[in-house]
BATOR-574275 format. One record per residue (C-alpha): x, y, z. Coordinates in nm, 4 decimals. Each point is the difference from the previous one (the first is absolute). Layout:
<atoms>
<xx->X&yy->Y&zz->Z> $
...
</atoms>
This chain:
<atoms>
<xx->-0.2737&yy->0.3429&zz->1.2383> $
<xx->0.1678&yy->0.1772&zz->0.2924> $
<xx->-0.0213&yy->-0.3096&zz->0.2187> $
<xx->0.2204&yy->-0.1877&zz->-0.2498> $
<xx->0.2801&yy->0.2558&zz->0.0087> $
<xx->0.3388&yy->-0.0499&zz->0.1619> $
<xx->0.1363&yy->0.3237&zz->0.1488> $
<xx->-0.2644&yy->0.1857&zz->-0.2045> $
<xx->0.1121&yy->-0.1485&zz->-0.3337> $
<xx->-0.1182&yy->-0.2971&zz->-0.2077> $
<xx->0.1701&yy->-0.1745&zz->-0.2910> $
<xx->-0.2257&yy->-0.2163&zz->-0.2190> $
<xx->0.1763&yy->-0.2369&zz->-0.2386> $
<xx->-0.1759&yy->-0.1152&zz->-0.3158> $
<xx->-0.0563&yy->-0.3636&zz->-0.0930> $
<xx->-0.0725&yy->0.0296&zz->-0.3708> $
<xx->-0.1974&yy->-0.2906&zz->-0.1424> $
<xx->0.0983&yy->-0.1281&zz->-0.3438> $
<xx->-0.2847&yy->0.0046&zz->-0.2538> $
<xx->-0.3050&yy->-0.1859&zz->0.1301> $
<xx->-0.2564&yy->-0.2180&zz->-0.1838> $
<xx->-0.2263&yy->0.2221&zz->-0.2063> $
<xx->0.2773&yy->0.2465&zz->-0.0792> $
<xx->0.1302&yy->0.0076&zz->-0.3568> $
<xx->0.3531&yy->-0.0329&zz->0.1429> $
<xx->-0.0744&yy->-0.3215&zz->0.1904> $
<xx->0.2342&yy->-0.2836&zz->-0.1019> $
<xx->0.0237&yy->-0.2302&zz->0.3019> $
<xx->-0.0446&yy->-0.3516&zz->-0.1348> $
<xx->0.0430&yy->-0.1546&zz->0.3465> $
<xx->-0.3388&yy->0.0860&zz->0.1548> $
<xx->0.1118&yy->0.3078&zz->0.1988> $
<xx->0.3116&yy->-0.1679&zz->0.1390> $
<xx->0.2371&yy->0.2550&zz->-0.1570> $
<xx->-0.2103&yy->0.2836&zz->0.1374> $
<xx->-0.0059&yy->-0.1569&zz->0.3453> $
<xx->0.3774&yy->-0.0533&zz->-0.0040> $
<xx->0.0600&yy->0.3634&zz->-0.1003> $
<xx->-0.2304&yy->0.1348&zz->0.2704> $
<xx->0.1536&yy->-0.2216&zz->0.2692> $
<xx->0.3509&yy->0.0997&zz->-0.1079> $
<xx->-0.0757&yy->0.3726&zz->0.0207> $
<xx->-0.1877&yy->-0.0344&zz->0.3279> $
<xx->0.2906&yy->-0.1855&zz->0.1597> $
<xx->0.2611&yy->0.2433&zz->-0.1339> $
<xx->-0.1906&yy->0.3040&zz->0.1248> $
<xx->-0.0621&yy->-0.1442&zz->0.3451> $
<xx->0.3541&yy->-0.1305&zz->0.0476> $
<xx->0.1281&yy->0.3383&zz->-0.1160> $
<xx->-0.1901&yy->0.1670&zz->0.2854> $
<xx->-0.2913&yy->0.1685&zz->-0.1806> $
<xx->-0.2756&yy->0.1535&zz->0.2173> $
<xx->-0.2972&yy->-0.1143&zz->-0.2092> $
<xx->-0.0756&yy->-0.1462&zz->-0.3413> $
<xx->-0.2591&yy->0.0627&zz->-0.2689> $
<xx->-0.1142&yy->-0.2409&zz->-0.2697> $
<xx->-0.0642&yy->0.1545&zz->-0.3420> $
<xx->-0.0854&yy->-0.1465&zz->-0.3415> $
<xx->0.2712&yy->0.2025&zz->-0.1736> $
<xx->0.0504&yy->-0.2625&zz->-0.2686> $
<xx->-0.3543&yy->0.0201&zz->-0.1388> $
<xx->0.0842&yy->0.2295&zz->-0.2913> $
<xx->-0.1702&yy->0.1636&zz->-0.1807> $
<xx->-0.1728&yy->0.1268&zz->0.3128> $
<xx->-0.3768&yy->0.0200&zz->0.0254> $
<xx->-0.2390&yy->0.2234&zz->0.1910> $
<xx->-0.2256&yy->-0.2950&zz->0.0799> $
<xx->0.1188&yy->-0.3201&zz->0.1629> $
<xx->-0.0113&yy->-0.3295&zz->-0.1833> $
<xx->-0.1809&yy->-0.2689&zz->0.1998> $
<xx->0.2757&yy->-0.2514&zz->-0.0723> $
<xx->0.2916&yy->0.2264&zz->0.0930> $
<xx->-0.1702&yy->0.1188&zz->0.3172> $
<xx->-0.0844&yy->-0.3570&zz->0.1036> $
<xx->0.3539&yy->-0.1210&zz->-0.0739> $
<xx->0.1542&yy->0.2858&zz->0.1958> $
<xx->-0.2197&yy->-0.0712&zz->0.3019> $
<xx->0.0799&yy->-0.3715&zz->-0.0269> $
<xx->0.3762&yy->0.0559&zz->-0.0020> $
<xx->-0.0145&yy->0.2456&zz->0.2914> $
<xx->-0.1982&yy->-0.2612&zz->0.1912> $
<xx->0.2701&yy->-0.2586&zz->-0.0693> $
<xx->0.2827&yy->0.2233&zz->0.1277> $
<xx->-0.1761&yy->0.1542&zz->0.3005> $
<xx->0.1625&yy->-0.2424&zz->0.2430> $
<xx->0.3375&yy->0.1418&zz->-0.1089> $
<xx->-0.0919&yy->0.3654&zz->0.0612> $
<xx->0.1617&yy->0.1341&zz->0.3180> $
<xx->-0.0576&yy->0.3739&zz->-0.0482> $
<xx->-0.3093&yy->0.2140&zz->-0.0712> $
<xx->-0.1134&yy->-0.0318&zz->-0.3603> $
<xx->-0.2097&yy->0.1789&zz->-0.2567> $
<xx->-0.1363&yy->-0.0506&zz->-0.3501> $
<xx->-0.0427&yy->0.1946&zz->-0.3218> $
<xx->-0.1869&yy->-0.1186&zz->-0.3094> $
<xx->0.0982&yy->0.2241&zz->-0.2925> $
<xx->-0.2110&yy->0.2034&zz->-0.0696> $
<xx->-0.3292&yy->-0.0913&zz->0.1603> $
<xx->-0.0763&yy->0.1457&zz->0.3456> $
<xx->-0.3102&yy->-0.2134&zz->0.0479> $
<xx->0.1928&yy->-0.3212&zz->-0.0739> $
<xx->0.2830&yy->0.1199&zz->0.2243> $
<xx->-0.2337&yy->0.0441&zz->0.2975> $
<xx->-0.1573&yy->-0.3399&zz->-0.0672> $
<xx->0.3432&yy->-0.1629&zz->-0.0192> $
<xx->0.1172&yy->0.1716&zz->0.3164> $
<xx->-0.3116&yy->-0.1038&zz->0.1864> $
<xx->-0.0015&yy->-0.3684&zz->-0.0944> $
<xx->0.3719&yy->-0.0378&zz->0.0720> $
<xx->-0.0304&yy->0.1948&zz->0.3283> $
<xx->0.2642&yy->0.2505&zz->-0.1063> $
<xx->0.1025&yy->0.2906&zz->0.2189> $
<xx->-0.0148&yy->0.2602&zz->-0.2786> $
<xx->-0.0784&yy->0.0489&zz->-0.3675> $
<xx->0.1300&yy->0.2530&zz->-0.2522> $
<xx->-0.1715&yy->0.1331&zz->-0.3106> $
<xx->-0.1154&yy->0.3066&zz->-0.1905> $
<xx->-0.3347&yy->0.0621&zz->0.1694> $
<xx->-0.0729&yy->0.3608&zz->-0.1018> $
<xx->0.0361&yy->0.2388&zz->-0.2951> $
<xx->-0.0405&yy->-0.0262&zz->-0.3763> $
<xx->0.2941&yy->-0.0792&zz->-0.2288> $
<xx->0.1005&yy->-0.0201&zz->-0.3645> $
<xx->0.1906&yy->-0.3274&zz->0.0201> $
<xx->0.1663&yy->-0.2684&zz->-0.2103> $
<xx->-0.3026&yy->-0.2144&zz->0.0876> $
<xx->-0.2556&yy->0.2570&zz->-0.1140> $
<xx->-0.2086&yy->0.2451&zz->0.2002> $
<xx->0.0539&yy->-0.0886&zz->0.3643> $
<xx->-0.2854&yy->0.0752&zz->0.2403> $
<xx->0.0329&yy->-0.1847&zz->0.3319> $
<xx->-0.2834&yy->0.0010&zz->0.2525> $
<xx->0.1184&yy->0.0424&zz->0.3586> $
<xx->-0.3511&yy->-0.0226&zz->0.1445> $
<xx->-0.0583&yy->-0.3390&zz->-0.1597> $
<xx->0.3331&yy->-0.1325&zz->0.1266> $
<xx->-0.0603&yy->0.1198&zz->0.3561> $
<xx->-0.3538&yy->-0.1378&zz->-0.0068> $
<xx->0.1444&yy->-0.3400&zz->-0.0901> $
<xx->0.2447&yy->0.0197&zz->0.2904> $
<xx->-0.2893&yy->0.0755&zz->0.2317> $
<xx->-0.2238&yy->-0.2714&zz->-0.1473> $
<xx->0.2795&yy->-0.2533&zz->0.0475> $
<xx->0.0311&yy->0.1169&zz->0.3606> $
<xx->0.3680&yy->0.0733&zz->-0.0361> $
<xx->0.0655&yy->0.3465&zz->0.1416> $
<xx->0.3427&yy->-0.1338&zz->0.1032> $
<xx->0.1097&yy->0.0268&zz->-0.3653> $
<xx->0.1778&yy->0.3349&zz->-0.0348> $
<xx->-0.0249&yy->0.1648&zz->-0.3411> $
<xx->0.2984&yy->0.1751&zz->-0.1567> $
<xx->-0.1177&yy->0.2518&zz->-0.2614> $
<xx->0.2381&yy->0.0510&zz->-0.2918> $
<xx->-0.0817&yy->0.3579&zz->-0.1026> $
<xx->0.2536&yy->0.0346&zz->-0.2826> $
<xx->-0.0706&yy->-0.3026&zz->-0.2160> $
<xx->0.2765&yy->-0.1562&zz->-0.2072> $
<xx->-0.0493&yy->-0.0452&zz->-0.3759> $
<xx->-0.2494&yy->0.2881&zz->0.0017> $
<xx->-0.0575&yy->0.3739&zz->0.0041> $
<xx->-0.2669&yy->0.1492&zz->0.2255> $
<xx->-0.2901&yy->0.1803&zz->-0.1606> $
<xx->-0.0313&yy->0.3371&zz->0.1706> $
<xx->0.2357&yy->0.2542&zz->0.1522> $
<xx->0.0197&yy->-0.0987&zz->0.3664> $
<xx->0.3466&yy->-0.0618&zz->0.1399> $
<xx->0.0997&yy->-0.3313&zz->0.1524> $
<xx->-0.0198&yy->0.1522&zz->0.3471> $
<xx->-0.3497&yy->0.1364&zz->-0.0664> $
<xx->-0.1166&yy->-0.3419&zz->-0.1193> $
<xx->0.1486&yy->-0.1591&zz->0.3107> $
<xx->-0.1726&yy->0.2476&zz->0.2324> $
<xx->-0.3291&yy->-0.0631&zz->-0.1752> $
<xx->0.0424&yy->-0.3807&zz->0.0111> $
<xx->0.0530&yy->0.0104&zz->0.3748> $
<xx->-0.2956&yy->0.2321&zz->0.0582> $
<xx->-0.2561&yy->-0.1384&zz->-0.2443> $
<xx->0.1028&yy->-0.3639&zz->-0.0457> $
<xx->0.1492&yy->-0.0919&zz->0.3385> $
<xx->0.3461&yy->-0.1028&zz->-0.1196> $
<xx->0.2009&yy->-0.1811&zz->0.2673> $
<xx->0.3281&yy->0.0874&zz->-0.1737> $
<xx->0.1147&yy->0.1890&zz->-0.3094> $
<xx->0.2448&yy->-0.1221&zz->-0.2645> $
<xx->0.1885&yy->0.2372&zz->-0.2291> $
<xx->0.1395&yy->-0.1592&zz->-0.3164> $
<xx->0.2287&yy->0.0691&zz->-0.2907> $
<xx->-0.1164&yy->-0.0250&zz->-0.3605> $
<xx->0.0474&yy->-0.3790&zz->-0.0242> $
<xx->0.1234&yy->-0.2916&zz->0.2102> $
<xx->0.3597&yy->0.0530&zz->0.1112> $
<xx->0.0060&yy->0.3751&zz->-0.0682> $
<xx->0.0628&yy->0.2258&zz->0.2991> $
<xx->-0.2667&yy->0.2215&zz->0.1500> $
<xx->0.0167&yy->0.3768&zz->-0.0366> $
<xx->0.1463&yy->0.1133&zz->0.3332> $
<xx->-0.1846&yy->0.3317&zz->-0.0184> $
<xx->-0.3318&yy->-0.1832&zz->-0.0421> $
<xx->0.0871&yy->-0.2326&zz->0.2873> $
<xx->0.0858&yy->0.2902&zz->0.2318> $
<xx->-0.3085&yy->0.2047&zz->-0.0885> $
<xx->-0.2208&yy->-0.3061&zz->0.0461> $
<xx->0.1364&yy->-0.0766&zz->0.3454> $
<xx->-0.0506&yy->0.3626&zz->0.1015> $
<xx->-0.3641&yy->-0.0161&zz->-0.1152> $
<xx->-0.0869&yy->-0.3262&zz->0.1769> $
<xx->0.2353&yy->0.0087&zz->0.2942> $
<xx->-0.2128&yy->-0.2316&zz->0.2164> $
<xx->-0.0279&yy->-0.2683&zz->-0.2717> $
<xx->0.2940&yy->-0.2271&zz->-0.0900> $
<xx->0.1571&yy->0.0873&zz->-0.3364> $
<xx->0.2068&yy->-0.2519&zz->-0.1984> $
<xx->0.2439&yy->0.0370&zz->-0.2864> $
<xx->-0.1471&yy->-0.2611&zz->-0.2312> $
<xx->0.2510&yy->-0.0481&zz->-0.2844> $
<xx->0.3690&yy->0.0396&zz->-0.0798> $
<xx->0.1299&yy->-0.0335&zz->0.3558> $
<xx->0.3583&yy->-0.1252&zz->0.0338> $
<xx->0.2923&yy->-0.0084&zz->0.2398> $
<xx->0.1304&yy->0.3312&zz->-0.1351> $
<xx->-0.3169&yy->0.2088&zz->0.0417> $
<xx->-0.1608&yy->-0.1542&zz->0.3098> $
<xx->0.1631&yy->0.2509&zz->0.2363> $
<xx->-0.1515&yy->0.2923&zz->-0.1876> $
<xx->-0.3373&yy->-0.1752&zz->-0.0199> $
<xx->-0.0073&yy->-0.0856&zz->0.3706> $
<xx->0.0543&yy->0.3661&zz->0.0889> $
<xx->-0.3482&yy->0.0546&zz->-0.1453> $
<xx->-0.2027&yy->-0.3188&zz->-0.0281> $
<xx->-0.1266&yy->-0.2429&zz->0.2629> $
<xx->0.1044&yy->-0.2986&zz->-0.2069> $
<xx->0.0534&yy->-0.1450&zz->-0.3418> $
<xx->-0.1002&yy->-0.2791&zz->-0.2337> $
<xx->0.3026&yy->-0.1543&zz->-0.1691> $
<xx->0.0312&yy->-0.2609&zz->-0.2728> $
<xx->0.2257&yy->0.0425&zz->-0.3021> $
<xx->0.3151&yy->0.1158&zz->0.1772> $
<xx->-0.0028&yy->-0.3119&zz->0.2212> $
<xx->-0.0007&yy->-0.2313&zz->-0.3037> $
<xx->0.3076&yy->-0.1594&zz->-0.1553> $
<xx->0.1696&yy->0.2726&zz->-0.2091> $
<xx->-0.2816&yy->0.2363&zz->0.0995> $
<xx->-0.2262&yy->-0.1380&zz->-0.2751> $
<xx->-0.3720&yy->-0.0125&zz->0.0802> $
<xx->-0.0577&yy->-0.3430&zz->-0.1553> $
<xx->0.2802&yy->-0.1750&zz->0.1876> $
<xx->-0.0384&yy->-0.1644&zz->0.3391> $
<xx->0.0930&yy->0.1654&zz->0.3275> $
<xx->0.3699&yy->0.0118&zz->0.0877> $
<xx->0.0277&yy->-0.0669&zz->0.3742> $
<xx->0.3336&yy->0.1830&zz->0.0234> $
<xx->-0.1569&yy->0.3139&zz->-0.1466> $
<xx->-0.2774&yy->-0.0245&zz->0.2591> $
<xx->0.2522&yy->-0.0328&zz->0.2835> $
<xx->0.2016&yy->0.2984&zz->-0.1223> $
<xx->-0.3122&yy->0.2119&zz->-0.0366> $
<xx->-0.1429&yy->-0.0941&zz->0.3397> $
<xx->0.3350&yy->0.0592&zz->0.1728> $
<xx->-0.0131&yy->0.3569&zz->-0.1255> $
<xx->-0.3679&yy->0.0330&zz->0.0966> $
<xx->0.0683&yy->-0.1224&zz->0.3532> $
<xx->0.2919&yy->0.2382&zz->0.0364> $
<xx->-0.2249&yy->0.2867&zz->-0.1065> $
<xx->-0.2711&yy->-0.1071&zz->0.2438> $
<xx->0.2354&yy->-0.0020&zz->0.2965> $
<xx->0.1874&yy->0.3242&zz->-0.0748> $
</atoms>
């Protein structure tokens, strides 16, 4: 991840897919055209606004599942393939909430990075959550795609960890035992800010590994976050009216990145 950073920081903007075929929320009667239009719109707005990198995520596929649907995964890969010629910055993928599917998606689309919950056990809205980091990394190796950097979300949204380890302890363990390329620290759900104390303690524990604030980043808290973290993943606050389900507002992206670039040069 370090090679993607600009002045030691990296901002990843989210391209949230509307609900895909196979999801109970899917309602596109135009054979994916509405989904494609939404993805292209957000991609263009993020890039014109000056974002460093983008990440595709199937945020609209609610209720979320711990195992990918063949149809949603295929549709997501298909749409990414259609828009690849428009991508001008590094990009990543995230299939919620299946690490194995995420690695597969990242590999077949030749992504630069992938984000998921790869380690730990959680009591979640989706049931008992038990990801398998070894299986995901084996797939990356079998697909001969060591280029794909894996961002480990160690404080899963919509879930409570089973056990007493702190976020920083889980991050240290993920780097040591599961070879995390980067660590993400999240708030309780999408759009909710990270706990700054957790973020700081995590960075202190894994100082040589990039640490990202993964949720709730905005123009008002980015200065505080950048004093600690190596980067951030940002979605909701760049949308029209700051609402997760709206499309990206290019003016919000420009305002945010102007502040980021000022912070990077001062």
